[in-house]
C-alpha positions as CSV (number, residue, x, y, z in Angstrom):
1,M,-0.5,-0.1,0.2
2,A,3.1,2.6,0.9
3,E,4.9,1.7,-2.3
4,E,1.4,2.6,-4.1
5,K,1.0,6.1,-2.3
6,Q,4.5,6.5,-3.1
7,A,4.5,5.6,-7.0
8,E,1.4,8.1,-7.2
9,E,3.4,10.7,-5.8
10,K,5.8,10.3,-8.6
11,Q,5.4,12.9,-11.2
12,F,7.7,12.9,-14.5
13,S,6.8,15.0,-17.9
14,I,8.0,16.5,-21.1
15,Q,7.5,20.6,-20.8
16,K,9.9,21.5,-23.9
17,I,12.8,20.1,-26.2
18,H,14.9,22.2,-28.1
19,T,17.5,23.0,-29.8
20,K,20.2,25.1,-27.8
21,D,23.7,25.1,-29.8
22,I,24.2,23.9,-33.0
23,S,27.4,24.5,-34.6
24,F,28.8,23.0,-38.3
25,E,32.4,23.7,-39.4
26,T,34.4,22.5,-42.6
27,P,37.6,23.9,-42.1
28,N,39.3,22.2,-45.0
29,S,36.5,22.2,-48.1
30,P,36.3,22.3,-50.9
31,Q,40.0,20.9,-50.8
32,I,38.4,17.8,-48.7
33,F,35.6,16.4,-51.0
34,T,38.5,15.9,-53.9
35,Q,40.3,13.7,-51.6
36,K,39.0,9.5,-51.3
37,W,36.5,9.3,-48.3
38,E,37.8,7.2,-45.8
39,P,36.6,8.3,-42.4
40,N,37.9,8.4,-39.1
41,V,34.9,9.5,-36.8
42,D,35.4,10.9,-33.2
43,F,32.6,11.0,-31.0
44,N,32.0,12.7,-27.6
45,L,29.0,13.3,-25.6
46,S,28.8,15.6,-22.2
47,T,25.5,16.0,-20.2
48,S,24.4,18.6,-17.9
49,A,21.5,19.8,-15.3
50,T,20.0,22.6,-14.5
51,P,17.6,23.4,-11.7
52,L,15.2,26.0,-13.1
53,E,12.3,26.1,-10.3
54,D,10.7,23.7,-7.7
55,G,10.9,20.0,-9.8
56,L,11.8,21.9,-12.9
57,F,15.1,21.2,-14.5
58,E,17.1,21.8,-17.9
59,I,19.0,18.4,-18.7
60,T,21.0,19.3,-21.8
61,L,22.8,16.8,-24.0
62,T,26.2,17.9,-26.1
63,V,27.0,15.9,-29.1
64,T,29.9,16.8,-30.6
65,V,31.5,14.8,-33.9
66,T,34.9,15.1,-35.6
67,V,35.3,13.8,-38.4
68,K,38.9,13.1,-40.8
69,T,40.3,11.7,-43.6
70,E,43.9,10.6,-42.8
71,D,44.8,13.8,-40.6
72,T,43.2,16.4,-42.4
73,V,39.7,17.5,-40.3
74,A,36.5,16.7,-42.9
75,Y,33.9,18.5,-40.4
76,L,33.4,19.1,-37.0
77,V,29.4,19.0,-35.8
78,E,28.4,20.0,-32.4
79,A,24.8,19.7,-31.5
80,T,23.3,20.8,-27.9
81,Q,20.0,19.5,-27.6
82,A,18.0,20.6,-23.9
83,G,14.7,19.7,-22.4
84,I,13.2,21.1,-19.6
85,F,11.2,18.5,-17.5
86,S,9.4,18.3,-14.6
87,L,10.5,15.4,-11.9
88,A,8.3,15.6,-8.9
89,G,8.1,12.9,-5.6
90,F,11.7,11.2,-6.7
91,G,14.1,11.1,-3.9
92,E,17.6,12.2,-3.9
93,E,19.1,8.7,-5.4
94,E,16.1,8.4,-7.8
95,M,16.8,11.9,-9.2
96,K,20.4,11.1,-10.3
97,P,19.5,8.7,-12.6
98,M,16.5,10.7,-13.9
99,V,18.7,13.5,-14.9
100,G,22.1,11.9,-15.6
101,S,20.3,8.9,-17.7
102,F,16.7,8.3,-18.1
103,C,16.3,12.3,-19.7
104,P,19.5,12.5,-21.6
105,N,18.2,9.1,-23.5
106,I,15.0,11.0,-24.5
107,L,16.8,14.0,-26.2
108,F,19.4,11.7,-28.0
109,P,17.3,11.0,-30.8
110,Y,16.7,14.8,-31.7
111,A,20.5,15.4,-31.2
112,R,21.4,12.6,-33.6
113,E,18.6,13.9,-36.2
114,V,20.1,17.7,-35.9
115,I,23.6,16.2,-36.6
116,S,22.5,14.0,-39.4
117,D,20.9,17.0,-41.0
118,L,23.6,19.2,-40.5
119,V,26.1,16.6,-42.0
120,A,24.1,15.9,-45.2
121,K,23.7,19.7,-45.5
122,G,26.9,20.3,-45.6
123,G,27.5,18.2,-48.7
124,F,29.1,15.0,-46.8
125,P,27.4,11.7,-46.4
126,Q,24.9,10.8,-44.0
127,L,26.3,10.1,-40.7
128,L,24.0,8.0,-38.6
129,L,25.2,7.7,-35.0
130,A,24.7,4.9,-33.2
131,P,22.2,4.3,-30.2
132,V,23.9,5.2,-26.7
133,N,23.3,3.3,-24.2
134,F,23.0,6.1,-21.2
135,D,22.7,3.4,-18.3
136,A,26.1,2.1,-18.8
137,L,27.6,5.5,-19.3
138,Y,25.9,6.7,-16.4
139,S,26.9,3.3,-14.2
140,Q,30.8,3.9,-15.0
141,H,30.5,7.3,-14.2
142,M,29.5,6.7,-10.6
143,A,31.8,4.4,-10.8
144,Q,34.8,6.5,-11.8
145,E,33.3,8.9,-9.3
146,E,32.7,6.1,-5.8
147,K,36.6,5.7,-6.8
148,S,37.6,8.7,-7.0
149,N,36.2,9.7,-3.8
150,R,37.7,6.7,-2.2
151,T,41.4,7.6,-3.3
152,L,40.9,11.3,-1.9
153,N,39.8,9.7,1.9
């Protein structure tokens, strides 16, 4: 009975999803278009959470992709996808995975689409980013944080 009441008190909703920042650079164009296309992709993710009001958070997911052929940068694309999420009734230990994994997982398909569109509009072959396991990334981050805390103590 107590578990049912606790579950009913938890509330999650998406208030807004928006692209906060985008950047696309082709520092070696037009010469890059004359080279053999053998891309080497470097992919980075970062997230942040900013409390806005009581129970309202802005979660941002920044995806950065640098593509090179040999040692020449073909393009650099970065998209910061953001969402405003309402989270109520969650304990502190439940909030961490919500803002560190659950919300970024919702944002990733939007960021992936923005990046794919920018790359195509830049004249390059379509870039399809593989799905990301945010649960695993969050677990790794928490394990590293715990390890560094033990090292400091």
